[in-house]
VOBA-1610 file (N, C-alpha, C; in pm, whole numbers, padded with zeros to 5 digits, always signed):
BEGIN
Met+05274-11685+08732Met+05309-11558+08657Met+05374-11601+08532Thr+05337-11554+08416Thr+05420-11581+08311Thr+05502-11467+08253Asn+05615-11491+08184Asn+05694-11390+08138Asn+05656-11365+07984Glu+05546-11420+07934Glu+05523-11397+07791Glu+05460-11257+07782His+05485-11196+07667His+05420-11073+07645His+05282-11076+07597Pro+05183-10998+07624Pro+05046-11007+07551Pro+05072-10976+07412Ser+04972-11015+07332Ser+04983-10981+07198Ser+04974-10824+07179Thr+05048-10779+07063Thr+05070-10643+07048Thr+04961-10582+06970Pro+04896-10483+07015Pro+04798-10416+06934Pro+04850-10348+06812Asp+04771-10337+06710Asp+04817-10271+06579Asp+04878-10131+06611Ala+04840-10048+06709Ala+04875-09932+06732Ala+05012-09921+06782Ala+05077-10029+06830Ala+05209-10050+06877Ala+05318-10062+06767Ser+05268-10105+06655Ser+05356-10114+06539Ser+05399-09984+06488Tyr+05508-09979+06427Tyr+05567-09849+06381Tyr+05501-09828+06234His+05415-09730+06227His+05350-09693+06090His+05292-09809+06013Gly+05271-09921+06076Gly+05200-10038+06023Gly+05287-10122+05946Asn+05424-10084+05947Asn+05516-10171+05866Asn+05629-10220+05939Phe+05617-10198+06069Phe+05729-10240+06164Phe+05677-10331+06267Ser+05693-10446+06247Ser+05625-10549+06356Ser+05722-10557+06483Val+05658-10556+06597Val+05725-10560+06717Val+05777-10700+06746Val+05904-10704+06762Val+05959-10840+06798Val+05947-10858+06963His+05902-10956+07007His+05877-10975+07151His+06013-11012+07209Phe+06062-10937+07307Phe+06188-10943+07370Phe+06185-11022+07501Ser+06111-11118+07513Ser+06095-11182+07653Ser+06234-11263+07685Arg+06267-11335+07593Arg+06404-11419+07624Arg+06517-11312+07639Thr+06512-11207+07564Thr+06642-11111+07577Thr+06623-11046+07708Tyr+06495-10999+07739Tyr+06485-10945+07876Tyr+06513-11025+07999Asp+06473-11154+07982Asp+06508-11254+08085Asp+06659-11269+08099Glu+06724-11289+07985Glu+06877-11298+07978Glu+06938-11174+08049Ala+06899-11056+08018Ala+06937-10926+08062Ala+06925-10928+08222Phe+06804-10967+08266Phe+06786-10967+08406Phe+06877-11059+08471Thr+06891-11181+08411Thr+06975-11292+08487Thr+07128-11238+08472Leu+07172-11167+08384Leu+07303-11111+08368Leu+07327-10987+08473Leu+07226-10914+08486Leu+07224-10821+08580Leu+07246-10868+08725Val+07172-10974+08765Val+07174-11044+08890Val+07316-11099+08907Glu+07369-11166+08809Glu+07494-11238+08812Glu+07604-11134+08830Ala+07591-11017+08750Ala+07692-10913+08783Ala+07689-10842+08911Arg+07567-10827+08967Arg+07561-10780+09102Arg+07617-10864+09209Asn+07595-10989+09198Asn+07652-11101+09281Asn+07807-11096+09264Tyr+07857-11095+09152Tyr+08001-11097+09125Tyr+08068-10983+09182Leu+08008-10867+09166Leu+08072-10738+09203Leu+08044-10722+09357Thr+07950-10775+09409Thr+07946-10766+09557Thr+08043-10869+09625Ala+08053-10984+09571Ala+08159-11081+09624Ala+08307-11016+09598Gln+08332-10939+09493Gln+08463-10895+09472Gln+08498-10763+09558Arg+08382-10707+09590Arg+08412-10567+09672Arg+08503-10600+09788Ser+08491-10702+09848Ser+08577-10719+09975Ser+08718-10762+09938Gln+08731-10810+09820Gln+08865-10859+09782Gln+08951-10748+09701Asn+08875-10633+09676Asn+08947-10519+09618Asn+09017-10420+09715Lys+09111-10485+09774Lys+09184-10410+09887Lys+09292-10329+09813Lys+09356-10376+09703Lys+09459-10285+09651Lys+09399-10181+09575Arg+09465-10059+09594Arg+09404-09939+09539Arg+09531-09876+09465Gly+09495-09817+09344Gly+09591-09732+09275Gly+09682-09791+09169Asn+09691-09922+09165Asn+09782-09992+09070Asn+09703-09997+08936Arg+09766-09998+08839Arg+09708-09999+08704Arg+09598-10108+08670Glu+09631-10224+08732Glu+09540-10345+08706Glu+09417-10317+08780Ala+09414-10261+08892Ala+09302-10233+08981Ala+09216-10128+08909Val+09288-10024+08859Val+09207-09929+08787Val+09139-09987+08647Ala+09223-10043+08570Ala+09172-10117+08450Ala+09040-10207+08483Lys+09058-10282+08597Lys+08942-10370+08638Lys+08826-10300+08657Cys+08851-10187+08742Cys+08734-10097+08779Cys+08663-10037+08655Ile+08729-10004+08562Ile+08696-09934+08434Ile+08615-10033+08368Glu+08659-10155+08358Glu+08587-10269+08273Glu+08461-10303+08350Glu+08479-10307+08481Glu+08346-10345+08555Glu+08245-10242+08542Met+08274-10107+08541Met+08188-10005+08512Met+08127-10008+08363Arg+08215-10035+08270Arg+08171-10047+08137Arg+08063-10158+08128Met+08096-10274+08188Met+07999-10383+08188Met+07857-10342+08246Thr+07872-10280+08361Thr+07757-10234+08429Thr+07676-10128+08351Thr+07740-10042+08282Thr+07679-09947+08185Thr+07620-10026+08077Arg+07682-10124+08012Arg+07618-10202+07908Arg+07479-10268+07963Leu+07488-10322+08078Leu+07370-10394+08136Leu+07247-10287+08144Ile+07289-10168+08217Ile+07184-10061+08237Ile+07130-10019+08107Arg+07208-10006+08012Arg+07165-09959+07874Arg+07079-10055+07815Ala+07105-10180+07811Ala+07041-10292+07760Ala+06899-10298+07830Met+06901-10295+07960Met+06778-10310+08035Met+06688-10190+08003Ala+06754-10069+07984Ala+06659-09947+07964Ala+06597-09967+07837Trp+06665-10016+07737Trp+06605-10027+07606Trp+06501-10140+07610Leu+06522-10249+07673Leu+06423-10355+07679Leu+06293-10303+07762Leu+06316-10225+07859Leu+06211-10176+07932Leu+06128-10070+07842Ala+06182-09990+07770Ala+06129-09902+07665Ala+06042-09986+07578Val+06099-10085+07523Val+06027-10180+07428Val+05898-10220+07496Arg+05911-10267+07619Arg+05785-10314+07688Arg+05689-10203+07713Ala+05727-10083+07735Ala+05638-09965+07741Ala+05571-09935+07604Val+05652-09943+07501Val+05581-09934+07370Val+05479-10038+07342Glu+05516-10168+07373Glu+05417-10277+07347Glu+05293-10260+07437Glu+05308-10186+07549Glu+05191-10184+07644Glu+05112-10053+07596Gly+05163-09969+07495Gly+05108-09864+07449Gly+05128-09728+07539Glu+05218-09739+07635Glu+05254-09632+07713Glu+05327-09515+07655Ile+05414-09547+07555Ile+05493-09442+07487Ile+05505-09484+07339Pro+05506-09388+07242Pro+05540-09436+07103Pro+05689-09459+07079Trp+05699-09522+06960Trp+05844-09552+06924Trp+05936-09441+06929Asp+05896-09324+06885Asp+05991-09204+06877Asp+06027-09156+07013Glu+05954-09191+07110Glu+05992-09157+07242Glu+06086-09248+07316Ala+06085-09370+07264Ala+06155-09478+07314Ala+06314-09470+07278Val+06336-09392+07167Val+06473-09386+07120Val+06521-09240+07134Asp+06635-09226+07206Asp+06701-09097+07220Asp+06830-09113+07145Ile+06828-09079+07012Ile+06944-09099+06922Ile+07088-09040+06984Asn+07075-08910+07039Asn+07197-08854+07094Asn+07257-08938+07208Asp+07161-08985+07305Asp+07204-09064+07410Asp+07264-09202+07356Leu+07192-09258+07264Leu+07234-09383+07212Leu+07369-09370+07142Met+07400-09252+07079Met+07538-09241+07007Met+07644-09226+07107Val+07621-09156+07227Val+07730-09161+07332Val+07740-09286+07393Asp+07645-09358+07423Asp+07648-09489+07473Asp+07725-09587+07388Leu+07699-09576+07256Leu+07768-09668+07158Leu+07925-09649+07163Arg+07962-09511+07176Arg+08105-09491+07186Arg+08175-09555+07307Leu+08093-09552+07411Leu+08140-09604+07544Leu+08139-09759+07543Cys+08031-09804+07506Cys+08005-09940+07533Cys+08047-10044+07423Thr+08069-10001+07308Thr+08122-10095+07196Thr+08264-10128+07222Val+08351-10059+07286Val+08484-10080+07314Val+08494-10210+07376Asn+08582-10292+07324Asn+08615-10423+07379Asn+08751-10451+07407Gln+08780-10442+07528Gln+08923-10441+07584Gln+08968-10579+07630His+08915-10691+07591His+08958-10813+07641His+09097-10838+07621Glu+09156-10807+07514Glu+09299-10841+07490Glu+09389-10763+07598Glu+09358-10644+07631Glu+09431-10572+07732Glu+09396-10610+07875Cys+09307-10691+07889Cys+09262-10725+08029Cys+09273-10871+08056Ser+09370-10923+08007Ser+09400-11066+08030Ser+09429-11111+08171Phe+09468-11012+08253Phe+09494-11026+08393Phe+09363-11049+08472Leu+09240-11012+08417Leu+09118-11048+08494Leu+09092-11189+08499Ser+08999-11214+08593Ser+08979-11363+08625Ser+08896-11415+08493Pro+08909-11546+08484Pro+08824-11603+08367Pro+08674-11593+08390Gly+08624-11597+08506Gly+08488-11571+08538Gly+08432-11417+08505Leu+08516-11325+08532Leu+08480-11194+08497Leu+08491-11160+08352Leu+08598-11223+08284Leu+08601-11218+08137Leu+08474-11280+08065Asp+08443-11393+08122Asp+08318-11462+08057Asp+08197-11371+08079Leu+08171-11320+08204Leu+08065-11229+08233Leu+08060-11117+08137Met+08183-11053+08131Met+08189-10938+08043Met+08157-10960+07900Ala+08208-11070+07842Ala+08169-11115+07723Ala+08033-11142+07685Arg+07955-11202+07784Arg+07823-11222+07755Arg+07750-11091+07774Val+07782-11002+07851Val+07724-10868+07871Val+07740-10798+07738His+07867-10801+07690His+07900-10727+07567His+07803-10786+07448Ala+07787-10912+07437Ala+07703-10969+07339Ala+07564-10927+07350Leu+07512-10935+07472Leu+07383-10876+07497Leu+07355-10726+07446Tyr+07456-10654+07499Tyr+07451-10510+07469Tyr+07460-10484+07308Met+07534-10572+07247Met+07546-10536+07107Met+07417-10574+07038Arg+07344-10674+07079Arg+07218-10714+07020Arg+07114-10607+07047Thr+07116-10552+07168Thr+07002-10453+07207Thr+07041-10325+07122Ala+07169-10296+07113Ala+07201-10159+07043Ala+07168-10172+06907Arg+07180-10290+06840Arg+07132-10311+06695Arg+06985-10291+06682Met+06913-10348+06780Met+06772-10334+06782Met+06735-10189+06787Glu+06795-10119+06873Glu+06764-09983+06897Glu+06805-09887+06780Leu+06916-09928+06709Leu+06952-09848+06595Leu+06858-09876+06488Gln+06800-10004+06477Gln+06702-10025+06361Gln+06572-09947+06389Val+06532-09933+06512Val+06423-09850+06529Val+06438-09713+06524Ala+06555-09661+06556Ala+06600-09519+06544Ala+06606-09485+06393Ala+06649-09573+06312Ala+06669-09550+06168Ala+06519-09538+06115Arg+06423-09621+06159Arg+06297-09617+06109Arg+06217-09496+06165Cys+06245-09450+06287Cys+06193-09326+06334Cys+06236-09207+06285Asn+06351-09201+06224Asn+06416-09101+06162Asn+06400-09091+06012Gly+06326-09191+05970Gly+06294-09193+05819Gly+06417-09236+05738Ala+06510-09293+05800Ala+06627-09336+05720Ala+06605-09472+05654
//
């Protein structure tokens, strides 16, 4: 089985002037990070015995933000695949109101305040943040074209 996308039909391009960029590597990276995050969080679940202290709450918030970034990135990449397959048009792939809410939550980068987190978690969070920012830029570009900006 190959991870390569089939060639994109002309109907999948946006008004003939927006070429679809194939996201195979980005999708593969997102999927790999999703599995890595799941494994990390599963392993940490048994170690999170302390409840209520500030560091535990901050760690939980950042883990949830990381998970939200991954979910949003995967959702966008799956929408791109649906467009490439001709299942939905570009304007259905982008929900600008939802995107704006997610941007407010997911672009926050709290690494300086979270120096108490493990180096492994900080590294994972940084890679997920970079992936999220790339996919958000892609989605913003498509949203701008769909809205005529």
